[in-house]
C-alpha positions, 0 to 999 in steps of 0.5 A: 470526516477527516482523512490522512493521506499516506504515501506508500514510500513514507509508510515504508520508511515509518514501518519498515518493509516487513511490517508494511507487507504485513499490513498490505497483505490484509488488504481485500477488494472483492470488487477487483481482485487485480487491485487486491493482488497488486496491493498485496504483492506488487505495490511496494516494489512499484513504489520503490521503482517509482513506477506507480505511487500508491497512497493509503487513506485513513479516517 
């Protein structure tokens, strides 16, 4: 299976903040609620500050 790796900052440039936040707000991770909360509410800010780079993988 082929995967596409997207850097969150690249996605921010492509989609804009509102659309990307909408996408990330639908992310769920029942195994780890802290990961879910980070992606939904902090990932964009951390990426902008270069504190934590987040990557999105798609098939």
